[in-house]
KEBARO-378658 format. One record per residue: residue in one letter; x, y, z of N, C-alpha, C, CB in turn. Coordinates in steps of 0.05 Angstrom, whole numbers, padded with zeros to 5 digits, always signed. Atoms other than C-alpha are relative to their C-alpha. Glycine has a CB too. Example, Ala and Ser with C-alpha at 12.3 -4.5 7.8 and 13.67 -1.06 7.14 Angstrom:
KEBARO-378658
a+00018-00024+00000+00246-00090+00156+00018+00024+00000-00020+00001+00025 s-00016-00024-00001+00273-00021+00143-00015+00022+00014+00009+00009-00029 
This chain:
KEBARO-378658
m+00016-00024+00000+00000+00000+00000+00017+00025+00000-00019+00000+00024 k-00017-00023+00000+00057+00048+00014+00010+00008-00028+00024-00005+00019 k-00008-00006+00028+00080+00041-00058-00021+00015-00015+00007-00027-00014 y+00022-00013+00015+00012+00061-00084-00004+00029+00010-00025-00017+00003 v+00003-00027-00011+00007+00120-00037+00023+00018-00010+00000+00000+00031 a-00023-00015+00010+00077+00142-00058-00004+00008-00029+00026-00017+00003 e+00005-00006+00028+00057+00138-00131-00022+00022-00003-00010-00025-00015 g+00020-00021+00001-00005+00180-00117+00011+00027+00008-00023-00008+00019 v-00013-00026-00009+00035+00233-00079+00019+00010-00021+00015-00005+00026 g-00020-00008+00020+00089+00234-00132-00014+00011-00025+00017-00023-00008 t+00014-00010+00023+00039+00242-00189-00015+00026+00006-00020-00021-00010 f+00012-00025-00009+00003+00296-00149+00020+00023-00004-00009-00002+00030 w-00020-00020+00001+00068+00334-00146+00007+00007-00030+00026-00008+00015 l-00006-00005+00029+00082+00325-00221-00021+00017-00013+00002-00027-00015 v+00022-00016+00012+00014+00352-00241-00002+00028+00012-00027-00015+00002 l+00001-00027-00013+00013+00408-00190+00023+00017-00009-00001-00003+00030 g-00023-00016+00007+00084+00429-00206+00001+00007-00030+00025-00015+00008 g-00001-00004+00028+00082+00420-00281-00023+00016-00011+00002-00026-00014 c+00024-00014+00010+00011+00440-00298-00004+00027+00015-00025-00017+00002 g+00002-00024-00016+00012+00491-00242+00017+00022-00011+00007-00005+00029 s-00018-00021+00011+00071+00527-00273-00012+00010-00026+00028-00012-00005 a+00012-00008+00025+00034+00528-00340-00024+00018+00004-00009-00024-00016 v+00025-00015-00005-00032+00554-00311+00006+00027+00015-00019-00016+00016 l-00004-00023-00018-00005+00603-00259+00023+00018-00008+00004-00010+00028 a-00024-00016+00004+00063+00626-00283+00010+00003-00028+00022-00013+00016 a-00011+00000+00027+00075+00613-00357-00003+00028-00013-00013-00020-00017 a+00005-00026+00013+00044+00679-00380-00005+00022+00020-00024-00003-00020 f+00004-00021-00021+00046+00719-00316+00009+00027-00011+00015-00007+00026 p-00007-00026+00012+00046+00793-00335+00029+00008+00003-00017+00021+00013 e-00027-00011+00003+00114+00815-00359+00023-00019+00009+00003+00025+00015 l-00021+00017-00011+00152+00762-00318-00007-00030-00002+00006+00007+00029 g+00008+00028+00004+00121+00697-00344+00024-00018-00005-00020-00002-00022 i-00023+00018+00003+00166+00636-00344+00000-00012-00028-00001-00022+00021 g+00001+00009+00028+00144+00615-00415+00004-00030-00002+00021+00013-00015 f-00004+00029+00005+00155+00547-00448+00023-00011+00014+00003-00004-00030 l-00025+00010-00013+00225+00540-00420-00005-00005+00029+00023+00020-00004 g+00006+00003-00029+00201+00550-00349-00018-00024+00005-00012+00025+00011 v+00019+00022-00003+00143+00501-00357+00015-00027-00004-00024+00002-00019 a-00015+00024+00006+00189+00449-00388+00018-00008+00024+00017+00003-00025 l-00017+00004-00022+00238+00457-00331-00016-00009+00025+00016+00025+00007 a+00017+00007-00023+00182+00452-00279-00007-00029-00001-00025+00018+00001 f+00007+00029+00002+00160+00384-00306+00024-00017+00006-00011-00006-00028 g-00024+00016-00006+00231+00359-00305+00007+00000+00029+00023+00011-00016 l-00007-00002-00029+00242+00384-00234-00018-00017+00017+00000+00029+00008 t+00018+00016-00017+00180+00349-00208+00009-00029+00000-00029+00002-00011 v-00009+00028+00001+00206+00282-00233+00026-00004+00014+00003-00009-00030 l-00026+00002-00013+00277+00295-00210-00003+00000+00031+00017+00024-00008 t+00003-00001-00029+00255+00314-00139-00014-00024+00011-00015+00025+00008 m+00015+00024-00010+00205+00257-00132+00016-00025-00003-00026-00002-00015 a-00017+00024+00004+00255+00206-00160+00018-00004+00025+00016+00003-00025 y-00017+00003-00024+00301+00221-00101-00017-00004+00025+00017+00025+00003 a+00017+00002-00024+00242+00226-00052-00013-00027+00003-00021+00022-00001 i+00016+00025-00003+00203+00163-00069+00010-00022-00019-00029+00005-00007 g-00010+00020+00018+00245+00125-00120+00006-00026+00014+00025+00010-00014 h-00006+00024-00015+00267+00077-00066-00024-00014+00013+00020+00007+00022 i+00025+00011-00011+00195+00066-00045-00017-00014-00021-00016+00021+00014 s+00018+00010+00021+00155+00057-00109+00013-00002-00027-00024+00018-00002 g-00012-00001+00026+00205+00066-00165-00005+00026-00015-00009-00023-00017 c+00007-00026+00011+00174+00134-00180-00007-00001-00029+00024+00019+00004 h+00010+00001+00028+00136+00118-00244-00015+00026-00007-00018-00024-00004 l+00016-00024+00003+00085+00175-00237-00015+00002-00026+00018+00025+00003 n+00009-00001+00028+00058+00156-00305-00009-00028-00009+00022+00011-00019 p+00010+00027+00009+00014+00098-00330+00016-00011-00023-00029+00001-00007 a-00015+00010+00023+00054+00095-00395+00028-00010+00009+00004+00023-00020 v-00025+00009-00011+00119+00089-00356-00003-00027+00013+00012+00020+00020 s+00005+00026-00013+00090+00033-00314-00004-00022-00021-00025+00001+00018 v+00003+00020+00021+00068-00003-00377+00026-00006-00014-00021+00010-00021 g-00026+00003+00013+00136+00008-00409+00019-00017+00017+00013+00026-00006 l-00017+00016-00018+00172-00020-00348-00009-00029+00002+00000+00013+00028 w+00010+00028+00000+00126-00080-00347+00008-00014-00026-00032+00000+00002 a-00007+00012+00025+00138-00092-00421+00030-00005-00002-00009+00017-00024 g-00029+00003+00000+00213-00084-00409+00009-00020+00020+00013+00026+00005 g-00008+00021-00019+00212-00138-00356+00009+00011+00027+00021-00017-00011 r-00010-00012-00025+00224-00090-00298-00022+00004+00021+00012+00027-00006 f+00022-00005-00018+00156-00089-00265-00021-00022-00002-00014+00028-00007 p+00019+00022+00000+00106-00143-00244-00027+00008-00010-00002-00012+00028 a+00026-00006+00012+00040-00147-00281-00021+00004+00022-00008-00023-00018 n+00021-00001-00021+00000-00156-00216-00001+00027+00014+00003-00022+00020 q+00000-00027-00013+00019-00085-00193-00007+00022-00020+00027+00005+00012 l+00004-00020+00021+00005-00051-00259-00026+00016+00004-00001-00014-00028 l+00026-00014-00003-00069-00034-00248+00000+00017+00025-00023-00021+00000 p+00000-00018-00024-00061-00010-00176+00018+00024-00003+00010-00016+00024 y-00017-00023+00005-00003+00035-00197-00015+00021-00017+00026-00009-00014 i+00014-00019+00018-00044+00065-00254-00023+00014+00015-00011-00015-00024 i+00022-00013-00015-00104+00077-00208+00011+00021+00019-00016-00022+00016 a-00012-00019-00019-00059+00110-00156+00010+00025-00014+00023-00013+00015 q-00010-00022+00015-00027+00154-00209-00023+00019-00010+00016-00010-00024 v+00022-00016+00010-00093+00177-00239-00014+00014+00023-00021-00018-00014 l+00013-00013-00023-00123+00191-00170+00017+00024+00009-00004-00020+00022 g-00018-00021-00008-00061+00232-00151-00002+00024-00019+00028-00009+00001 a+00002-00021+00020-00067+00271-00216-00026+00015+00002+00003-00012-00028 i+00026-00014-00002-00141+00286-00206-00001+00017+00025-00023-00021+00002 v-00002-00016-00024-00129+00310-00135+00016+00026-00005+00012-00015+00024 a-00017-00024+00007-00074+00356-00161-00015+00019-00018+00026-00009-00014 g+00017-00017+00017-00121+00381-00216-00020+00016+00016-00014-00017-00021 g+00019-00014-00017-00172+00398-00162+00013+00021+00016-00013-00020+00018 a-00014-00020-00016-00121+00434-00119+00008+00024-00017+00025-00013+00013 l-00008-00021+00018-00096+00473-00179-00025+00017-00008+00013-00011-00025 y+00025-00014+00007-00168+00491-00198-00008+00020+00023-00023-00019-00006 v+00007-00018-00023-00181+00519-00128+00019+00024+00001+00001-00017+00026 i-00020-00022-00001-00117+00560-00130-00005+00019-00023+00029-00011-00001 a+00003-00017+00024-00127+00586-00201-00026+00016+00000+00002-00017-00025 s+00026-00014-00001-00200+00603-00190-00001+00022+00020-00022-00020+00004 g-00002-00022-00019-00179+00649-00134+00007+00027-00012+00019-00007+00022 q-00006-00025+00014-00159+00701-00186-00025+00009-00015+00024-00004-00019 a+00023-00011+00014-00213+00746-00213+00003-00004-00030-00004+00030+00007 g+00000+00003+00029-00232+00730-00285+00011-00027-00009+00016+00021-00012 f-00010+00026+00008-00204+00659-00284-00021-00016-00015+00011-00016+00024 d+00019+00015+00016-00236+00614-00336+00014-00024-00012-00012+00017-00023 v-00012+00024+00011-00220+00542-00355-00001-00002-00030-00013-00025+00012 a+00002+00000+00029-00238+00559-00427+00027+00003-00013-00018+00023-00009 g-00027-00002+00011-00164+00574-00436+00014-00027-00003+00016+00018+00017 g-00011+00027+00003-00151+00499-00431+00009-00012+00025+00023+00001-00019 f-00009+00010-00026-00126+00493-00360+00023-00020-00003-00024-00014+00015 a-00024+00016+00006-00060+00463-00386-00007-00028-00012+00016-00004+00026 s+00008+00025+00012-00099+00408-00422+00015-00005-00026-00030-00001-00005 n-00013+00007+00025-00070+00370-00480-00021-00002-00022+00014-00028+00003 g+00019+00001+00021-00102+00375-00548+00013-00001-00028-00017+00025+00001 f-00010+00002+00028-00096+00367-00623-00019+00017-00018+00001-00029-00010 g+00016-00016+00019-00122+00405-00684-00003+00029+00011-00028-00012-00003 a+00005-00027-00010-00155+00470-00661+00009+00004+00028-00030+00006-00003 h-00008-00002-00028-00134+00455-00590+00029-00006+00005-00017-00018+00017 s-00029+00002-00002-00061+00443-00605+00011+00029+00002+00013-00015-00025 p-00010-00027-00002-00021+00505-00583+00009+00012-00026+00023+00001+00020 g-00010-00009+00026+00010+00508-00652-00018-00007-00023+00027-00010-00005 g+00019+00008+00021-00051+00482-00690+00008-00025-00016-00003+00022-00019 y-00009+00024+00013-00019+00415-00706-00023-00021-00003+00023-00013+00015 s+00021+00019+00007-00061+00360-00738-00001-00024+00020+00003-00010-00028 l+00003+00024-00016-00086+00297-00703+00023-00019-00005-00027-00014-00005 v-00022+00019+00007-00034+00254-00740+00026+00010+00011+00002-00003-00031 a-00025-00011-00010+00023+00301-00722+00001-00003+00030+00002+00030-00008 c+00000+00002-00029+00002+00301-00649+00003-00029+00009-00026+00012+00011 l-00002+00029-00006-00006+00225-00649+00029-00009-00002-00019-00016-00018 v-00028+00008+00005+00063+00214-00678+00018+00013+00021+00009+00008-00028 c-00017-00014-00020+00094+00266-00631-00001-00014+00027-00009+00029+00002 e+00004+00012-00026+00065+00234-00569+00012-00029+00001-00029-00001+00008 i-00011+00027+00001+00085+00164-00591+00031+00001+00002-00009-00015-00025 v-00029-00002+00001+00157+00184-00607+00012+00010+00026+00008+00017-00024 m-00011-00011-00025+00167+00226-00545-00001-00020+00023-00015+00026+00007 t+00002+00020-00021+00141+00172-00499+00019-00023-00004-00029-00010+00003 m-00019+00021+00007+00182+00120-00535+00028+00006+00010+00000-00005-00031 m-00027-00007-00008+00246+00158-00523+00002+00004+00031+00009+00026-00014 f+00000-00002-00029+00226+00173-00451+00004-00027+00013-00026+00013+00009 v-00003+00027-00012+00219+00099-00436+00028-00012-00006-00022-00018-00012 v-00027+00010+00006+00285+00083-00471+00020+00012+00020+00008+00008-00029 v-00018-00014-00019+00320+00135-00427-00004-00011+00028-00005+00030+00000 i+00006+00011-00027+00285+00109-00364+00012-00028+00003-00030-00001+00005 l-00010+00027-00002+00303+00036-00378+00031+00000-00001-00010-00017-00023 g-00029-00001+00002+00375+00055-00397+00012+00012+00025+00008+00017-00023 a-00011-00013-00024+00386+00102-00338-00002-00016+00025-00013+00027+00004 t+00004+00017-00024+00360+00051-00288+00011-00028-00004-00030-00002+00006 d-00013+00026+00004+00398-00007-00318+00022-00004+00021+00012-00002-00029 s-00020+00006-00021+00444-00041-00267+00028+00007-00010-00001-00029+00008 r-00027-00007+00011+00503-00025-00314+00004+00031-00002+00003-00012-00027 a-00002-00029+00002+00488+00050-00314+00012+00012+00026-00028+00013-00005 p-00012-00012-00024+00523+00098-00265-00021+00003+00022+00011+00028-00007 a+00019+00001-00023+00490+00090-00197-00006+00028+00010+00011-00017+00022 g+00008-00025-00013+00450+00148-00168-00005+00023-00019+00020+00008+00018 l+00003-00022+00019+00447+00190-00232-00025-00002-00017+00024+00001-00018 a+00024+00004+00016+00383+00162-00262-00020+00023+00003-00013-00026+00007 p+00020-00022-00002+00337+00216-00233+00008+00025-00017-00003+00008+00029 i-00009-00023+00015+00379+00270-00266-00005-00004-00030+00030+00006+00005 a+00005+00006+00029+00377+00237-00335-00029+00000-00006+00013-00028-00007 i+00029+00002+00006+00303+00223-00330-00013+00027+00002-00013-00019+00020 g+00011-00027-00003+00286+00293-00305+00007+00018-00024+00009+00012+00025 l-00009-00016+00023+00327+00326-00360-00013-00010-00026+00030-00001-00003 c+00013+00011+00024+00296+00279-00412-00028+00011-00002+00000-00030+00001 l+00027-00010+00001+00226+00301-00392+00000+00030-00006-00014-00005+00027 t-00003-00029+00007+00249+00374-00395+00003+00003-00030+00024+00013+00015 l-00005-00001+00029+00275+00363-00466-00025-00007-00016+00023-00019-00008 i+00025+00008+00013+00211+00328-00486-00020+00023-00001-00013-00024+00014 h+00018-00023-00001+00171+00389-00464+00010+00022-00018-00003+00010+00029 l-00010-00021+00017+00217+00437-00500-00006-00006-00030+00031+00002+00003 i+00007+00007+00027+00203+00399-00564-00030+00001-00006+00011-00029-00006 s+00027+00006+00007+00130+00384-00558-00022+00017+00013-00006-00028+00006 i+00021-00018-00011+00094+00438-00518-00015+00013-00023+00012+00021+00018 p+00015-00013+00021+00077+00474-00583-00018-00019-00016+00019+00013-00020 v+00015+00019+00016+00049+00410-00613-00025-00010+00015+00018-00024-00007 t+00023+00011-00015+00005+00379-00559-00003+00011+00028+00003-00030+00003 n-00002-00010-00028+00021+00419-00496+00014-00022+00017-00028+00007+00011 t-00015+00022-00012+00060+00355-00480-00015-00016+00021+00025+00010+00012 s+00012+00018-00020+00028+00296-00447+00022-00021+00008-00025-00015-00012 v-00017+00023-00005+00071+00232-00452-00008-00014+00027+00030+00007+00001 n+00009+00010-00027+00031+00216-00388-00030+00001+00001+00013+00017+00022 p+00029+00000-00001-00042+00195-00389-00012+00011+00026-00010-00028-00004 a+00010-00010-00025-00051+00211-00315+00001+00031+00001+00017-00011+00024 r-00003-00029+00001-00025+00282-00324-00022+00013-00017+00028+00008-00011 s+00020-00010+00018-00073+00292-00382-00028-00002+00012+00000-00016-00026 t+00027+00004-00012-00133+00264-00344-00004+00019+00023-00002-00029+00010 g+00003-00017-00024-00120+00304-00281-00010+00028-00005+00026+00002+00014 v+00009-00027+00006-00131+00371-00315-00024+00000-00019+00022+00016-00012 a+00022+00001+00019-00179+00350-00371-00027-00002+00014+00004-00024-00019 l+00026+00003-00014-00233+00330-00321-00010+00027+00010+00003-00019+00023 f+00008-00026-00009-00234+00402-00296-00004+00020-00023+00020+00011+00020 a+00004-00016+00023-00228+00434-00364-00026-00007-00015+00024-00002-00020 g+00025+00010+00012-00285+00391-00391+00000+00004-00030-00023+00015+00012 g+00004-00004+00029-00313+00395-00462+00020-00013-00018+00001+00029-00005 w-00018+00011+00020-00261+00387-00516+00023-00015+00013+00011+00022-00017 a-00023+00013-00013-00206+00367-00466-00007-00029+00006+00007+00015+00025 i+00008+00027-00005-00245+00305-00447-00004-00015-00026-00026-00001+00017 s+00005+00014+00025-00266+00289-00518+00025-00008-00015-00018+00017-00018 q-00026+00006+00013-00193+00290-00541+00019-00016+00018+00013+00026-00008 l-00018+00013-00019-00166+00254-00480+00009-00028-00009-00015-00003+00027 w-00007+00027+00009-00166+00186-00515+00027-00001-00013-00021-00010-00020 l-00026+00000+00013-00105+00205-00556+00022+00000+00020+00002+00025-00019 f-00021-00003-00020-00066+00221-00494+00001-00024+00020-00003+00026+00015 w-00003+00027-00012-00078+00151-00467+00012-00019-00021-00028-00010+00010 v-00009+00019+00021-00068+00113-00532+00029+00005-00008-00019+00001-00024 a-00027-00006+00011-00006+00148-00559+00022-00005+00020+00001+00028-00010 p-00022+00006-00019+00036+00147-00495+00004-00030+00006-00005+00014+00026 i-00003+00029-00005+00021+00073-00482+00012-00014-00023-00028-00012+00007 v-00012+00012+00024+00037+00054-00554+00030+00007+00000-00014+00010-00026 g-00028-00009+00000+00101+00095-00549+00017-00015+00021+00002+00029+00004 a-00014+00014-00021+00120+00062-00483+00006-00029-00007-00017+00001+00026 l-00004+00028+00009+00111-00008-00512+00022-00002-00021-00026-00012-00011 i-00022-00001+00021+00155+00010-00572+00027+00005+00013-00006+00021-00021 g-00025-00006-00014+00207+00040-00526+00011-00024+00015-00004+00023+00019 a-00009+00024-00015+00209-00023-00483+00012-00021-00019-00024-00012+00015 v-00011+00020+00020+00219-00067-00545+00028+00009-00009-00020-00002-00024 i-00025-00011+00009+00275-00022-00569+00022-00005+00021-00002+00030-00007 y-00021+00003-00020+00312-00023-00503+00006-00029+00007-00008+00015+00026 k-00005+00028-00005+00303-00097-00493+00020-00011-00020-00026-00016+00000 y-00018+00009+00021+00340-00106-00558+00028+00013+00003-00011+00007-00028 i-00027-00013-00001+00396-00054-00552+00013-00004+00027-00003+00030-00005 g-00011+00004-00027+00404-00066-00477+00007-00029+00007-00019+00011+00020 s-00005+00028-00005+00409-00141-00483+00030-00005+00000-00014-00018-00021 s-00028+00007-00001+00476-00172-00465+00008-00018-00023+00006-00014+00026 e-00007+00016+00023+00471-00216-00526+00010+00017-00023-00025-00016-00009 k-00011-00014+00022+00511-00195-00586-00018-00003-00025+00028-00009-00007 
């Protein structure tokens, strides 16, 4: 049970820190942190939680990562569903906390998206469904490759959180203009439920694409990381 609680708390921090930076600080008058700041915020949430709870739950914070670790032979199947439930619940609680904070400002309206992920007219850069689908698959694929590689027993000990956190930062720097960056179904769900409307109707892509990408990433790393020549 402690593992599941840790995953819930960790995912809460990821959504509150990452989406919170996007909703509250990205475009703050004159001194907004912008795309770079939001990307860094997401990376820092993973980095800090990896050191805080990595030794308790493995610090997945992401259903796609849990699926990728399972496919890569690093995670037992019987814990997959409880982990995903804990992650989604943590993300929803974070979305609720962020909504309460954000709505404390006069004129706040979720119509702006509330850091939700989208495609087509709801992509920050107006990217098509196909472009967003490919982007999310490829970004999650590489994220899982980095996670499996950085946590390999042959990798430098203790440095995995840094590599993983920086990888997530880089992913956001690339893909915020495309989808607002998901690579994490829980993160997408946590804010979409409060944004409602189009955010919920487009949520399917941000479950399907990250999971497909995670499975591909696991297959790739199982091959390149194998000790067989």
